[in-house]
Wavefront OBJ file of the C-alpha trace (Angstrom):
o trace
v 21.087 -0.119 -6.814
v 17.352 -2.245 -6.046
v 19.666 -3.844 -2.756
v 20.421 -0.763 -1.651
v 16.759 0.845 -2.129
v 16.312 -2.527 -0.012
v 18.493 -2.064 2.857
v 17.778 2.298 2.830
v 13.996 1.378 3.388
v 14.370 -1.363 5.945
v 17.185 0.437 8.185
v 15.140 4.086 7.923
v 11.604 2.794 8.729
v 10.356 6.011 6.649
v 11.319 7.097 3.707
v 11.127 10.043 1.420
v 11.234 9.507 -3.056
v 13.346 12.783 -2.337
v 15.419 11.870 0.361
v 16.121 8.254 -0.974
v 17.176 9.627 -4.243
v 19.853 12.173 -2.388
v 21.197 9.467 -0.407
v 21.912 7.345 -3.833
v 23.015 10.033 -5.863
v 19.950 9.679 -8.076
v 16.608 11.193 -9.563
v 13.208 10.493 -8.149
v 12.009 9.416 -11.308
v 15.094 6.363 -10.624
v 13.642 5.372 -7.231
v 10.015 5.474 -8.416
v 11.167 3.233 -11.000
v 12.998 1.048 -8.729
v 10.617 0.705 -6.110
v 8.089 -0.680 -8.791
v 10.363 -3.318 -9.497
v 11.158 -4.410 -6.298
v 6.722 -4.639 -5.661
v 7.193 -6.547 -9.458
v 9.700 -9.026 -8.360
v 8.093 -9.455 -4.896
v 10.893 -7.957 -2.344
v 8.266 -5.502 -1.589
v 4.564 -4.896 -1.228
v 2.173 -1.481 -1.125
v -0.106 -1.583 1.694
v -3.220 -0.830 1.176
v -4.086 2.892 2.394
v -5.697 3.317 5.576
v -8.195 6.053 7.205
v -5.341 7.612 9.075
v -1.411 7.323 9.056
v 0.400 4.260 10.111
v 1.884 6.278 13.093
v 1.386 9.134 15.210
v 2.493 13.065 13.957
v 4.642 13.374 16.816
v 6.855 10.579 16.396
v 6.619 11.167 12.705
v 10.503 12.148 10.686
v 8.271 13.989 8.352
v 5.679 16.089 10.427
v 7.526 19.521 9.485
v 6.890 19.225 5.549
v 3.721 16.568 5.720
v 0.392 18.186 4.275
v -1.578 15.260 6.154
v -2.111 13.616 2.908
v -2.291 9.789 3.534
v 1.064 8.620 2.644
v 1.874 5.420 0.573
v 3.487 2.687 2.725
v 5.110 -0.290 1.916
v 6.374 -3.182 3.346
v 9.517 -5.751 2.869
v 8.311 -9.110 2.365
v 10.136 -12.103 3.537
v 11.841 -12.672 -0.108
v 12.762 -8.813 0.221
v 14.284 -9.763 3.581
v 16.359 -12.540 2.183
v 17.887 -9.941 0.088
v 19.042 -8.374 2.959
l 1 2 3 4 5 6 7 8 9 10 11 12 13 14 15 16 17 18 19 20 21 22 23 24 25 26 27 28 29 30 31 32 33 34 35 36 37 38 39 40 41 42 43 44 45 46 47 48 49 50 51 52 53 54 55 56 57 58 59 60 61 62 63 64 65 66 67 68 69 70 71 72 73 74 75 76 77 78 79 80 81 82 83 84
């Protein structure tokens, strides 16, 4: 499951816990736990929140559902890339 989460994050670039849960047919809680495990294992790292979103709204796939709050962003580490 963790490898699948990494692969989807890598291929999509942007994701929501809800969409990821639907794709993998699990609950959002399972996705959140999986992301936390990937962080603890060093495959994924949480990026520092910035004052602005990392992309412009017009290019963001979540523009229709966004409430303009700053989103959490993650980066796949070199260790994570070796698994993919």
